[in-house]
Every structure is written in C-alpha cells, then in structure tokens.
C-alpha positions as CSV (number, residue, x, y, z in Angstrom):
1,M,-11.9,-6.8,-11.0
2,D,-12.7,-5.1,-7.7
3,R,-13.7,-8.5,-6.1
4,V,-10.5,-10.2,-7.3
5,G,-8.5,-7.2,-6.2
6,N,-10.0,-7.2,-2.7
7,Q,-9.4,-11.0,-2.5
8,V,-5.8,-10.7,-3.4
9,L,-5.5,-7.9,-0.9
10,D,-6.9,-9.9,2.0
11,I,-4.6,-13.0,0.8
12,L,-1.5,-10.8,0.7
13,G,-2.2,-9.4,4.1
14,G,-2.3,-12.8,5.5
15,I,0.9,-14.0,3.8
16,L,2.6,-10.9,5.1
17,T,1.7,-11.7,8.7
18,K,2.2,-15.5,8.5
19,N,4.8,-16.3,5.7
20,I,6.9,-13.4,4.9
21,N,8.8,-11.1,7.3
22,L,9.3,-7.6,6.1
23,S,9.6,-6.0,9.5
24,H,13.4,-5.2,8.8
25,L,11.9,-2.5,6.4
26,G,9.3,-1.0,8.8
27,F,5.7,-1.8,9.4
28,V,4.5,-2.7,5.7
29,T,0.9,-2.8,4.9
30,F,-0.9,-3.3,1.7
31,T,-3.3,-0.5,0.9
32,S,-4.9,-1.5,-2.5
33,V,-4.7,-3.9,-5.5
34,D,-5.3,-3.0,-9.0
35,V,-5.8,-6.2,-11.0
36,A,-5.6,-6.1,-14.9
37,P,-8.5,-7.0,-16.8
38,D,-7.0,-10.2,-18.2
39,L,-6.0,-11.2,-14.5
40,R,-2.3,-11.8,-15.4
41,T,-0.9,-8.8,-13.5
42,A,-1.8,-6.9,-10.3
43,K,-0.2,-3.6,-9.1
44,V,0.0,-3.7,-5.3
45,F,0.2,-0.7,-3.5
46,Y,1.9,-0.5,0.2
47,S,2.6,1.8,2.7
48,V,5.4,1.7,5.5
49,L,5.2,3.2,9.1
50,G,8.4,3.4,10.9
51,R,10.6,3.0,7.9
52,K,14.0,1.7,8.5
53,K,15.4,2.0,5.2
54,S,15.0,4.4,2.2
55,D,12.1,4.4,-0.3
56,K,14.1,2.9,-3.1
57,E,15.6,0.1,-0.8
58,I,12.2,-0.8,0.7
59,N,10.7,-0.9,-2.9
60,I,13.7,-3.2,-4.2
61,A,13.3,-5.4,-1.2
62,I,9.5,-5.8,-1.5
63,N,9.7,-6.5,-5.3
64,Q,12.5,-9.1,-4.7
65,K,9.7,-11.1,-2.6
66,R,7.3,-11.2,-5.7
67,K,7.7,-14.7,-6.5
68,A,7.4,-15.7,-2.8
69,F,4.1,-13.8,-2.4
70,K,2.9,-15.5,-5.8
71,K,3.7,-18.9,-4.4
72,F,2.0,-18.5,-1.2
73,M,-1.0,-16.9,-2.9
74,G,-1.5,-19.7,-5.4
75,P,-3.2,-22.1,-3.2
76,E,-5.5,-19.7,-1.7
77,L,-6.7,-17.7,-5.1
78,H,-8.7,-19.9,-6.9
79,L,-8.0,-18.6,-10.6
80,K,-6.7,-20.2,-13.5
81,N,-3.7,-18.1,-13.5
82,I,-2.3,-16.4,-10.5
83,P,-1.4,-12.7,-11.5
84,D,2.2,-11.3,-11.5
85,L,2.7,-8.8,-8.7
86,H,4.3,-5.6,-9.0
87,F,4.6,-3.5,-5.9
88,Y,4.4,0.4,-5.8
89,Y,4.5,2.6,-2.8
90,D,1.2,4.2,-2.1
91,E,1.8,7.9,-2.3
92,S,-2.0,8.8,-1.7
93,I,-1.3,8.6,2.1
94,V,1.5,11.1,1.9
95,Y,-0.6,13.4,-0.4
96,G,-3.6,13.2,2.0
97,D,-1.4,14.1,5.0
98,K,-0.2,17.1,3.0
99,I,-3.8,18.3,2.1
100,N,-4.6,17.9,5.9
101,K,-1.7,20.1,7.0
102,L,-2.6,22.7,4.5
103,L,-6.5,22.5,5.4
104,H,-5.1,23.0,9.2
105,R,-3.2,25.9,8.3
106,L,-6.0,27.6,6.6
107,D,-8.1,26.8,9.7
108,L,-5.5,28.4,11.9
109,R,-5.4,31.4,9.8
110,K,-9.3,31.7,9.6
111,G,-9.4,31.6,13.5
112,V,-6.7,34.5,13.5
113,D,-8.8,36.6,11.0
114,D,-12.1,36.0,12.8
115,S,-10.6,37.1,16.1
116,E,-9.3,40.4,14.6
117,H,-12.7,41.4,13.2
118,S,-14.6,40.8,16.6
C-alpha cells in the first residue's frame, strides 16, 4: 500500500504543477496518500500556504477537481483500477506547529526559572 500511496502522491504532485491550477486557493501541496487495501479509494491529504479562501471553500474546490485528477492520473498509474480520490486537509501540520509553540514557551519559562536560581 505504501508503494502505491507514494506513487499516487508523486503523480498528483506532477498533475498539480502541470495540469490543474489551484493557485486561486493559495499554494496547495499534497502531503500524504492513504490507499485502501482494495486500491479502489485513496485519501489524499493536502496543506495550503498563503490561503486565499476559507478552509471549507478550499476543500470544496479541491474535491470538485477529483475527476480531473483521476483522469490525468490514469495514464501514469499502472493499475487495473484507478482509485477514487477524496481530499482532506492535513491537520498534522497545524498540530505540529501548535506543539512547537508550546515547547518554545516551556523553553522560555525554563530559561527564566534557571536565571532566578543563579
């Protein structure tokens, strides 16, 4: 599954740069792909930098391009069936950023505590 997921991720990245323009939404990148064991569906996770629309509008716009992505992917993905794509916002980046900020705050507090005990 991982091999197919990575292959789908590479192909979708190429399609995004060559065939489908989503720049009106911001800078869209695909972060990971989770392909079902039967290879009939795939969850594609994306992130957006410099967003120009709301999360909901971006998700709707990307999912409206599902058939186009599948059409462009067909000739490059050598499988019996091309998986149906479903796009989801990748919240792990936001979560990671939140954790980094919390750790940074802890670091700053530790530095203050250390200097008081000197």
